N, C-alpha and C positions, 0 to 999 in steps of 0.2 A: 504494500500500500504506500502511496506517495504521501499520505497525510494521516494523522491520527486524530483529526478534529471530528468530534461527535456531530453528525449532521441530523440524523433522525432518531427519535426515541419513541417507542410505543410501549406503554406500561399498563398491565392489568386489563387488557382488551377482552371484553366478553360480548358475545352476540348470540341471541337465540331467535329461532323462527317458530313462534308459537311456544307452547309449553313442552312439546315433545323433542324438538330438534335443537340441541345446544351445539352450535357450529364452532364457537370459540369460548374458552373458559380460562380467564386470567392469563392471556398470552402476552408475551413480551417480545420485542424485536428492536435491535439497534443497528444503525447503518453509519459507517464512518464516511467522511468526505474522502474521495479518491480510493474507493474500494469497490470490488465486484463481489457481492454477497449472495450466495445461493440460498433460496428458500425452498426447502425440500420436505417431503412427506408423502405418504400414500394418498390416493384419492379419498377424500373425506377427512383429511387431516386438518383442513381449515385454511389452506394456502389462499384459495380464491376469495374466501370471505374476508381474510385479513387484508388482501389487496383492495377489495371493494370498500372496506371500512376506511382504509388510508386514502382512497381516491374519491370518497364521498358518494359512492354508489349505494352503500348501506350505512345506516346510522348505528353507531356502536351503542350498546346498552350501558357499558361501564368502561372506564379506562381513560387514559390521557395520551394525546399525540403531540409531540413537540418537534418542531423543525427549526434548527439553529437556535435552540433554547427557548423558542416562543411557542406557546400552546396554539394549536390550530384546530378548527372545527369545520372542515370542508363538507358542504351539503350537496355537492355535485362535482362531476369531473371537471367542469369549467372552473369552479372555485379552487379545486386542487391544482389545476394548471396555473392559476393566477398566483398561487403561493410557491410554485416551483416544482410540482410533482406531475410527471407525465408518464403515460403508459402506452406501450406498443404490444398489442395482443397477437396471438397466433393467427386469428382471423383479423386481418388488417382493417382497422376501423376508420378508413378514409372514404372519400367519395370517388368511386372509379369512373363516374361519368364526367367529372371535372378534370381540368388539366393538372399536370404535375405542379405547376406554379400556384394554381388556385388552391390545391390541397395544402401546400406549405404555408400559404398566407391567409387561410380561411379565418375570418374575423379580425384580421389585422393587416389588410391590404394597404400598400402605400397609396397615398392620395395626391391628386394635383391641387393647385391653389384654389381651384373651383370646387373641390370636394369630391370629384369623380375619381374612380379607381385609375391609378396610373399603371396601365397594363405593361408598358415598356419597362418601367422600373421594376415591376413585379417579376417579369421574366428575367431581367438582368440579375436581380438579387438572388432569384432561385438558382440560376445557372452558376453563379459564383459560390453559393452555399454548397451545391451538390458536388462541385469540383473539389471541395475540401474533403469529400468522402469518396473521391476517385470515381464519381458517377458522371458519365457524359451522356446526358439525355436531352431529347427535345422537350423542353419544359412546357411547350405549348400544346403538346399532344395529351390526350386524355390518359389518366393513370392506368386504365384497363388495357392499354397497349403493352404494358410491361408485366414481367413475371411477379409472382408473390414475393420473391426475394428482393427484387428491386423496390416493390411497394413498401416492404418493411424498412429498407434503407431510407426511403423518402420519409417515412414516419419518424425514424430516428433522427434524420436531419432536421425535420420540423421541431422535434423536441429540443434539440440542441440550440436551435435558432431562437426559441422562446425562452432560452436561458434556464432550462430546467435544472434544478439542483439535484433532484432524485429522478432517475429514469428506471421504470419498471418494465422488464422484458418478460412477458408471460408466454412461455413455450415458443420462442421465436424461431427455433431451428427445426421444428417438426417437418416442414415441407421443403427444406433446403438441401441442396447437394453439398458434398464435402467442400468443394471450392467456395461455395456461397457461405458456408458456416465459417470457414477460415477468414473470409473477408469481413464477416460480421464481427468475429472475435478481434480482428485488428482494429476495427472502429471502436469496439467496447474498451479495449486497452488504451486507445488514444484519449477517449473521453475520461477514463479513469485518471490518466496522467494530467488531465486538465482540472481535476478536482471534483468531477461529478461522482455521486454515489449511485451505483447500479444494483438493483435487486433483480436477480436472475432466477426465474422459475423454469425448471426443466425436469424431464424424466431420464435424461441421458447422463449417466454418471461419469462417463469418460469426459464429457464436456465440462462437468463440474470441476474435475481435477485438472483440466487443461487451463481454465481461465479464471477461476474464482479464488478469492483470498480467504473468505470465511464461509461457514455453512451454519444455517439455523434449521433445526429439524422440528417439525410439528407432528403430533400423532393424535388422532381422534379429538381434535380441537384443543389439545393441550400443548404447552411448550415443553419440549424435551431437552433442548440445550443448544448452545452456540459454540462452534469449534473452529479452530484454525484448520483450513483445508489440508495443509501439509502434515498436520499432526494426527489426522483421523484416517485410519486404514479403511479401505472400502468395505471389508467384511463388517467392521464395527458400524459403519454408516448404515448399511443395509439392516443390521440388527436393530439399530435405533429407530429406523423408519418403520419396520414391520412389527416391532415390539416382541420379537422372539429370536432365538438363536438362529444365525444364518444356516447352520447345519440342518435345521428343520425344513427351511425353504429348499435347500439343496436336495433333501430326501424326496420332497414333493416332485421336483423336476426329474430326479433319477427314477422315481416310481413311474412317472408318466412315460419316460423313455423305455423302461422295461415293459410296460403294458403295450406300448406301440409295437415292440418286436413280437409280442404274442398275438397281435391282431391278425385275424384271417379274413380275407376278402371273399365275397360271394359273387353272384351274377352281376353283370353290368346293369346299372340302373338307368343311366342317361348317357347318350353319346351324341357327339356333333360330328357330322361328316361334311367336310368342305363348307362349313357354315360361314356366311359372309353377312355383315351388316355394313353398308357403305359408310366409310369414314371412321369406322371403329375397329372392326376385325375382318381379316381376309382368310378364306379357305381354312377355317379352323377345324382341326381333327382332334377330338378330345373324348375320352370316356372316363366315367367314374363308377366304380363298383360298390356294391353294398358292403359296409364294413371297412371302407377305405377312407383315409384322410389324404386327399390329393392336394398337393401344394401347387399353387400357381405363382410363378416367380417371373420377374422381369423389371426393367427400369421404368421410370415414370414415362407414360405414353406408349408402353409396350402393348396395351390392350387387356390388362388383367381385369380391371373393374368392368370394362366394356363387355368382356366375355360373360361375366356374371349377369350383367343387365340383359343380355340377349337370352340367357338361360331362364331368366325370371320373367320374360315377356315385356320388359320395360321398353326395349328396342326390338323390333321385329326382324326375323330372318329374311334377308333379301336374296339369298342364294344358298344352295346346299340343303342338307336334311338334318332334322333334330328328332331323335328317338328317345322315348321314355318307356322303360320296361319292354323294349323291343317293338313298340308301336310308334309309327311316324305321327308327329304332332305338329300343330302350328299354334304357338302361343301369341295371341294378339293383345293380351292384357295380363298384368300380374295376377289377377284373380284366376285366370286360366291355369297359371303355374301353381297357385295355392291349392287348387282343386286336384292337381296332379301330384300333390304331396311334396311340393318344393317350398323351401323357405329361404329368405335372404335377409341377412343383417348388413345394411349398407355401410359404406366407409364413413360417411359424415352422420354420426348419430344425432347431432343437434338439429340439423336441418332436414334430414331424411328419415330419422328414426323415432325419436321421442316426440310426444305431444305434451309440452311442458306444463300446461294448465290442467291436465288430467291427472288423476291419481295413479298410483302404481297399479292398482287393481284394474282400472279401465285400460291402461296401456298394455297390460298383459293380455286382456281379453280381446283386443282389437282384431287380430288376425284370425282367431278362432271364430269370432262373430262373422267376419267376412266369408270364411269358408262355409259356415252353416247357412248363411243367407239371411236376409232381412226378416223373413217370416218364421225364423226359428231363433227367437231372441233368447240370449243367455240371461238367466235371472241373476240378480245381485248375489243371491246366496251361492249359486254355482260359480260365479266369477270370483267371489271371495274365497271359496274352497280352492280353486285353481291357483289364485294368487298366493294364498298361504302355503300351498304345497311347494311352489317354486321359490318363494322367499326362503323357506327352510332348506330346500334342496340345493339352491345356488348360493346360500348364505348371503343374501342381500341384506345390507345393513340399513335397517329402517325400523322405527317403532311399530309401524303397522302398515297395512296396504292402502290406507286412506291418504298417506302422504303424497303431495304433489311430486311428480318425478323430477321436476326442475330443481327441487331442493336436495336431491341426492348428488353424491359425488359422481364424477365421470365413469369410474369403474362400476359403481352400482347401477348407474343408468344403462351401461352396456349389458349388465346381467339381466336387467328388466327386459331389454330388447331380445336377448337370448331366450328368456322365459316365454316371451310372446310367441316366438316361433316354435319352441318346443311344445307348447300347449296345443299346437295344431297336429302334433305327432307326424312330422315330416319324414320322408324317406331320404331326401337330399337336403342338407343344410349348407347354405353358402355363406361364408363369413369373410367380409371384406375389411381388412385391417381391424380385427376384433379387439386388439390390445393397444391400439394407438392412444397415446396420452394417458395410459393407465399405469399405476405403480407396479413395481416388480412383484409384490406379493399377489396382487389380483391377476397379473399376467400368468403367473404359475398356476393359479386356480383355474383360469379359463382354458389354458392349454391342457390341463388334466381333464377338464370336463369334455373337451373335444375328443381326446383319445378314448375316454370312457364311452362316449356316444358311439364311436366307431366300433368299439368292442361289443356293443349291444346290437350291431348290425346296420347302423345308419351310415349313409354315404355323406361325406363331408368334403366340400371344396374350400380350401383354406388359402386365402390371399393375404400376403404380408410383405411389406418392404423390409422387414427384419429377417434376414436369411437364417439367422441362428435359431429362431423359433420355428421356422418351417422345417429345419433339419431335426428339431426335437420332436415334432408332431407327425411328420409325413414319411411314409416309406416310398413314395413316388412323387417326384416334382416335375411338372411341365414348365419349361422356360419359354417365355414369349419375347419376341423382339420385333419392333416395327409393325405391330398389330397382327403378327403371324406366329404360329408355333415354330420355335427355332430348334427344339429338341427336348428330350426328357431324360431323367436319371431315375433309376429304381434300385431297390435292394441295397446291396453293399456299396453301390456306386453313388449313393446319396451322400454327397459331401460338398463342402463349400467350394473347393477347387473345381469340381466338375460343373457345378451350376455357373460359377463365374466364367468358366471357359466358354460355355454356350452363350452366355450373355455377351461376351466379348466378340462373338462371331465364329467360334470354333465349331467343329462337328460334334454331334451328340454321340 
């Protein structure tokens, strides 16, 4: 750290949602000027709520927040920005339809003597600012012309230009390539050297040890401790995050791997023969057997999610043949797929999965009600019984099934979506990035659930950008490249080197 000046202090922070959900209980946090400080914990630990309290999104029930020794009470993100606290989220919260320059200067555009916006000055200032971040963009183009990585850099540049004292980066690297992550880290280090305090929220432990100075761990809404990064071994960090010995977690992973090897596959349930959907997949040949966890691997844009969308009837087949249980089918709508015993957990649970203002019970019952039809209404009693069963089975952390799903952690939301589809008793379960943004403990639980489902005879399509978890769960991995099948590995050949070789353009 370049400085030891105390910048931000949060003491005794408590926040509850109703009587049942205690999100934060007497939590503390300190940030020095000129440091990058990791805020870590499992999903449901309270990280997001603490950030919302700090940025004025949520009002704290108890506690004090001091910035540079002065007590602050932000009631909105705008008020937080005015005192020097800025946030860049995983889903960039800028206006994609506006220009780059407009996004940087929203609410503070330079003006002419007549009071009109000085567009030339705005563009010039924006260009000069971005050049400091090694970004050479046409600032007059709309923001949606640029990648998520560039949009995040623009958001960070804006934060630095409004002279933020505290910069919060909430899962900023989830959608970035290694090169983009390295560039982001260079910028973070430069801002640190200029005296800015950075709060870094991430699930990637390698990145924590690469770029941070200190770590604060939360668990179940409580403060666990603050540690110097270089003094905290990774095994100890994981133990503090999950609240149990790392060996227990390792046993779960090893048990899952052992069960994977015992899994026996049955007849082919679904097959794609030269299937094409214009603009997303070409001449796809794919088969998934009952009792099999098939991994679908490939770089961004390779056609992984698009393959699942075609299988689930979201995108229609424009060429080739799709067979389910040996019968040629045409799926014109997801409801067709549901009635054929297919299920799909999409990549983006927030926009395509959960319905935030409905209860856990109603979210779980949704797909089963669709499968039964409007004239076979599921009673509240039946829905409650199903919800209670899966809350117990999947160990969903909630006081009861009446809780709104939006109040759950990301990992528990993912389990609710999984419960929704398991309630339909599918024969094929498609999981697109089922563990993205989820803590290491819940990841292990979900991976174990997937392997157990296959052992019971279910066919599973497992899509993940994390190759190591595909290697843990899958006995066969199909690799996609440029929207086509590039090759596959199976049995003893399922290893990282073989998959990477195909991704890079080698022969299968």
